[in-house]
C-alpha positions in Angstrom: 10.7 101.6 -22.6 12.7 100.1 -25.4 15.8 102.0 -24.2 15.4 100.5 -20.7 15.4 97.0 -22.1 18.5 97.5 -24.2 20.4 99.5 -21.7 23.4 97.6 -20.5 22.2 94.6 -22.6 25.6 92.9 -22.6 25.6 92.9 -18.8 22.1 91.5 -18.7 23.1 88.6 -21.1 26.1 87.9 -18.9 23.9 87.9 -15.8 21.6 85.3 -17.4 24.6 83.1 -18.3 26.0 83.3 -14.8 22.6 82.5 -13.4 22.3 79.3 -15.5 25.9 78.4 -14.6 25.1 78.8 -10.9 21.9 76.7 -11.3 23.9 73.9 -12.9 26.5 74.1 -10.1 23.7 73.9 -7.5 22.1 71.0 -9.3 25.3 69.0 -9.6 26.0 69.7 -5.9 22.5 68.5 -4.8 21.8 65.8 -7.5 25.3 64.4 -8.0 26.1 61.1 -9.8 26.2 58.0 -7.6 26.7 54.2 -8.1 24.3 51.7 -6.4 24.6 47.9 -6.2 21.3 46.1 -6.8 21.3 42.4 -5.9 19.4 39.2 -6.7 17.8 40.1 -10.0 16.2 36.8 -11.2 17.5 35.7 -14.6 15.0 34.5 -17.1 16.1 31.8 -19.6 14.7 32.5 -23.1 14.7 30.3 -26.2 14.8 27.1 -24.1 13.0 25.4 -27.0 16.4 25.0 -28.6 17.2 22.3 -26.0 13.7 20.7 -26.4 14.6 20.0 -30.0 17.7 18.1 -28.8 15.6 16.1 -26.3 17.5 17.7 -23.5 16.6 19.6 -20.3 18.7 22.0 -18.3 19.2 23.0 -14.8 20.8 26.3 -13.6 23.9 25.3 -11.7 25.1 28.9 -11.1 23.8 32.3 -12.0 20.1 32.0 -11.3 20.2 35.6 -10.1 22.6 38.5 -11.0 23.9 41.5 -9.1 24.4 44.8 -11.0 26.0 48.2 -10.4 23.9 51.1 -11.6 25.4 54.6 -12.1 23.4 57.8 -12.5 21.9 60.8 -10.9 21.2 60.3 -7.2 17.6 61.3 -7.6 17.0 58.5 -10.1 19.4 55.8 -8.9 18.5 55.8 -5.2 14.9 54.7 -5.9 15.7 51.7 -8.1 15.0 48.1 -7.0 15.5 44.7 -8.5 12.0 44.8 -9.9 13.0 47.7 -12.1 15.3 45.5 -14.2 14.9 42.6 -16.5 17.7 40.0 -16.7 17.7 37.3 -19.3 20.0 34.6 -20.8 19.5 33.5 -24.4 20.0 29.7 -24.4 20.4 29.7 -28.1 23.7 31.4 -27.5 25.0 28.8 -25.1 28.7 28.0 -25.4 30.3 24.6 -25.6 31.0 24.9 -21.8 27.2 25.2 -21.2 27.5 28.8 -20.1 25.3 31.7 -21.3 25.9 35.5 -21.0 23.3 37.4 -18.9 22.0 40.7 -20.3 20.4 43.3 -18.0 18.2 46.2 -19.1 15.8 48.6 -17.3 12.2 47.8 -17.7 11.4 51.5 -18.3 12.8 52.7 -21.5 13.2 56.2 -20.1 15.9 54.9 -17.7 18.1 53.7 -20.5 19.5 57.2 -21.2 19.8 58.1 -17.5 21.8 55.3 -16.1 24.6 52.9 -16.9 24.5 49.2 -15.9 27.5 46.9 -15.3 27.9 43.5 -13.6 31.0 41.6 -12.9 29.6 38.1 -13.1 27.1 38.1 -15.9 27.2 34.4 -16.9 24.9 31.5 -15.9 26.2 28.0 -15.9 23.9 25.2 -17.0 23.9 21.4 -16.6 22.3 19.4 -19.4 20.5 16.1 -19.1 18.7 13.8 -21.5 14.9 14.2 -21.5 12.9 11.0 -21.1 9.2 10.1 -21.3 7.6 7.3 -19.4 4.1 6.0 -18.7 2.8 5.4 -15.1 -0.4 4.0 -13.8 -2.5 6.3 -11.6 -3.4 4.7 -8.3 -6.4 5.9 -6.1 -5.6 6.4 -2.4 -8.6 6.5 -0.1 -8.5 8.5 3.2 -10.8 7.8 6.1 -13.3 5.0 6.7 -16.7 4.3 5.2 -19.8 4.4 7.5 -20.4 1.4 9.8 -21.8 -1.5 7.8 -20.1 -0.3 4.6 -16.7 -0.8 3.0 -14.7 0.8 0.2 -14.7 -1.4 -2.9 -13.0 -0.8 -6.2 -11.6 2.7 -6.9 -10.8 3.9 -10.4 -9.0 6.9 -11.8 -9.6 8.4 -15.2 -7.1 8.5 -16.9 -5.6 5.5 -15.3 -2.3 5.9 -17.1 -0.4 9.2 -17.7 2.8 10.1 -19.5 5.5 11.9 -17.5 8.3 13.8 -19.2 11.4 15.3 -17.7 15.0 14.9 -16.8 16.0 11.2 -16.6 17.4 11.5 -13.1 14.1 13.0 -11.9 11.8 10.6 -13.7 13.8 7.7 -12.4 12.9 8.7 -8.8 9.2 8.4 -9.5 7.8 5.2 -7.8 4.1 6.0 -7.5 1.5 8.3 -9.1 -1.6 8.9 -7.0 -4.8 10.7 -6.6 -6.5 11.0 -3.2 -10.2 10.9 -2.2 -11.8 11.1 1.2 -14.3 8.3 2.0 -15.1 9.2 5.6 -18.7 8.1 6.6 -19.5 7.2 3.0 -22.6 5.0 2.3 -22.9 5.6 -1.4 -20.5 5.6 -4.4 -18.2 8.6 -4.6 -17.1 10.7 -7.6 -14.4 13.3 -7.2 -11.6 15.2 -9.0 -8.1 15.5 -7.6 -4.6 16.7 -8.6 -2.2 14.0 -9.7 0.7 13.7 -7.3 4.1 12.0 -8.1 5.9 10.3 -5.2 9.4 8.9 -4.6 10.4 5.7 -2.9 9.9 7.4 0.5 6.3 8.4 -0.3 7.3 12.1 -0.5 5.9 14.3 -3.2 8.4 15.2 -6.0 8.5 18.9 -6.9 10.4 19.6 -10.1 9.4 22.3 -12.5 11.2 20.4 -15.3 8.7 17.5 -14.9 5.7 17.7 -17.2 2.6 15.5 -16.7 0.3 14.7 -19.7 -2.6 15.5 -17.4 -2.6 17.4 -14.1 -5.9 16.1 -12.7 -7.9 12.9 -12.7 -11.5 11.9 -12.2 -12.1 9.4 -9.4 -14.8 6.8 -8.9 -15.1 4.8 -5.7 -17.6 2.0 -5.2 -19.1 1.6 -1.6 -20.3 -1.9 -0.7 -22.5 -3.2 2.1 -20.7 -5.5 4.6 -21.6 -9.0 5.9 -20.1 -11.3 8.5 -19.5 -14.9 7.5 -18.0 -18.0 9.1 -14.6 -19.5 8.5 -14.4 -23.3 8.5 -11.2 -25.4 8.5 -11.1 -28.9 7.1 -7.7 -30.7 7.7 -6.7 -33.2 5.0 -4.4 -36.2 5.1 -3.3 -38.7 7.7 -0.5 -38.1 10.1 2.4 -40.6 10.6 1.6 -44.0 12.2 1.8 -43.7 15.9 0.7 -40.0 15.9 -2.7 -38.3 16.0 -4.2 -34.8 15.8 -5.1 -33.6 19.3 -6.6 -30.3 18.4 -7.3 -27.9 15.5 -7.4 -24.2 16.6 -7.8 -21.1 14.4 -8.6 -17.5 14.7 -10.6 -15.6 13.6 -13.7 -17.8 13.2 -15.6 -15.1 11.3 -14.6 -12.4 8.8 -16.3 -9.3 7.3 -16.7 -9.3 3.6 -18.3 -6.8 1.2 -19.9 -6.8 -2.3 -23.0 -6.2 -4.2 -26.1 -7.3 -2.2 -27.0 -10.1 -4.6 -23.5 -11.5 -4.3 -23.6 -11.3 -0.5 -26.8 -13.2 -0.4 -25.1 -16.3 -1.9 -22.3 -16.6 0.7 -22.6 -17.7 4.3 -19.1 -19.2 4.9 -15.8 -20.0 3.4 -14.1 -23.4 3.7 -10.4 -23.7 4.0 -9.8 -27.2 2.9 -6.2 -27.4 1.5 -4.2 -27.8 4.8 -2.6 -31.2 4.7 -0.9 -33.1 7.5 0.0 -36.2 5.5 2.9 -38.1 7.1 3.5 -35.4 9.7 4.6 -36.1 13.3 5.0 -32.5 14.5 2.5 -29.8 15.2 1.7 -27.4 12.3 1.3 -23.7 12.4 0.3 -21.8 9.3 -1.2 -18.5 8.1 -3.9 -18.6 5.5 -4.9 -15.6 3.4 -8.7 -15.7 3.1 -8.6 -13.6 -0.1 -7.7 -16.9 -1.9 -11.0 -18.4 -0.9 -13.4 -15.5 -1.6 -15.6 -16.0 -4.7 -15.6 -13.4 -7.5 -17.5 -10.3 -6.6 -16.7 -10.5 -2.9 -13.9 -8.6 -1.2 -12.5 -8.6 2.3 -13.9 -5.7 4.4 -11.3 -5.8 7.2 -7.6 -4.9 7.5 -6.2 -8.3 8.1 -6.7 -11.1 5.6 -4.9 -13.7 7.8 -6.3 -16.7 9.5 -3.9 -18.3 12.0 -4.2 -22.1 12.1 -2.6 -24.5 14.6 -2.8 -28.3 14.2 -1.5 -30.0 17.3 0.0 -33.4 16.6 0.9 -35.8 19.5 2.4 -39.2 19.8 -0.2 -42.0 20.4 0.0 -43.9 23.6 -1.7 -47.2 24.6 -3.1 -48.9 27.7 -4.8 -52.2 28.6 -8.5 -52.1 29.6 -9.9 -54.8 31.9 -13.0 -56.4 30.4 -15.1 -59.2 31.9 -17.7 -61.3 30.1 -20.4 -59.3 31.9 -19.0 -56.1 30.3 -19.8 -57.4 26.8 -23.2 -56.7 25.3 -24.9 -59.3 23.1 -27.1 -58.3 20.2 -29.3 -60.4 17.9 -30.1 -63.0 20.5 -33.0 -65.4 20.0 -35.5 -65.9 22.9 -35.4 -69.7 22.9 -31.6 -69.9 23.3 -29.2 -69.2 26.1 -25.9 -67.5 25.5 -22.7 -67.8 27.6 -19.6 -65.7 26.9 -16.2 -67.2 27.7 -12.9 -65.3 27.5 -9.6 -67.1 27.1 -7.1 -66.8 29.9 -4.8 -64.6 27.8 -7.7 -62.3 26.7 -7.1 -58.6 27.0 -8.0 -55.4 25.1 -5.5 -52.7 24.4 -6.6 -49.2 23.4 -4.4 -46.6 21.8 -4.9 -42.9 21.3 -3.9 -39.6 22.7 -2.8 -39.8 26.3 -5.2 -37.2 27.6 -8.1 -39.0 25.9 -7.5 -42.6 27.0 -6.2 -42.1 30.5 -9.6 -42.4 32.2 -11.3 -44.7 29.6 -13.0 -47.9 30.8 -14.8 -50.8 29.2 -18.0 -48.7 29.3 -16.4 -46.1 27.1 -15.4 -48.5 24.3 -18.8 -50.4 24.5 -17.7 -54.0 23.5 -20.5 -55.8 21.6 -20.9 -59.4 20.1 -23.5 -60.0 17.4 -25.3 -63.3 18.0 -27.3 -63.2 14.8 -25.6 -66.0 12.9 -24.5 -68.1 15.8 -25.4 -71.8 15.9 -26.1 -74.1 18.9 -22.8 -75.1 20.4 -19.5 -73.2 20.8 -18.9 -70.3 18.5 -15.6 -68.4 18.2 -16.6 -64.7 17.7 -15.1 -61.2 17.3 -15.9 -58.3 19.5 -16.8 -55.0 18.0 -16.2 -51.6 19.8 -17.7 -48.2 19.6 -16.4 -46.0 16.8 -14.4 -43.4 18.7 -12.5 -40.7 16.9 -8.8 -41.3 17.3 -9.2 -44.4 19.3 -8.0 -47.9 18.2 -8.9 -51.1 20.0 -6.8 -54.3 19.7 -8.0 -57.7 21.0 -5.6 -60.3 22.2 -6.8 -63.8 23.0 -10.1 -65.4 22.0 -13.8 -65.1 22.8 -16.3 -67.8 22.4 -20.1 -67.9 22.9 -21.8 -71.1 23.8 -25.3 -71.3 22.4 -27.7 -73.6 24.3 -31.1 -74.4 23.2 -33.8 -74.4 25.9 -35.4 -77.8 26.6 -39.2 -77.8 26.8 
């Protein structure tokens, strides 16, 4: 048996050698070396705290991803993807041109000896900017409408002020910081929690991973008040220019809805707008009044519009003469044992002045001329006529009036 093993031993060794050589040839033919390009490997920036110490923030201008060429055996290389590699840029090694070299290595250590990695553009370019920190108030925005008969009152956020830190250009764009709560059909106070959102001048949310908020969420408290309808009164002050008069005061609305605690609502039935003056005016006045200026403490407006539109029509005064006879004049304070005779002078007349649409159809019966006989004596008495006190109407007498008092003879 031993002789069989060692017979032609040299040939056998040579056969083994050629077999191994043939195997290597076959392997190299079927699993040959190839080069594969793998694109868009994300580059991680490490040691960014170096810039924090300088109160600066960075943005990647170029090189956020990197493409590599991987060379190795086909059986290994063909199955590789971007996820199999880790690319990073060490910001502590940033050059004076704000560029940093990108390093790429396989995530599996076993690949390090099987492949070679090369990339033609292995630099990321950064832009640097000063980091700023500012405080902003947090505003509560309500969505929806409370149940009928109720209104949204004060709304509070906790915290009501937050600190925002980030690139100056980004922080400068922030115009509003809000939290949102739905109040639809609410009849009781609301508590909620919402994410804090930062908005620009257009009301759009700002998304920037370099912006840091001191707090990401806020607690919300919303007060829900009962509603009450009250009257609106207008009291015009002052006197218009001589020769003019107020013809009409019109305003809308005549009622408004207000809200507040029940005990506060019980104490209010109306508001009085009393600071509209027409002193010395000769033209009509139109103005808008904000009713919020007239609401007492603890009461809020429970409707969208706070405006009351007021129109004060001012017209020129006209005049006309009214025909009055002695029989048109009433006598008061007469004594039963005297007779009274009224005599009007030949030039006697009464002129009334006022708004044209008011005085056009007026007669003696409307102005009610009256003479008081209380202090008259027997004989001829020169007297004055009194007229009814009519708003906006002025009566002027020309000529004279006498009353003859005659004692009855028994």
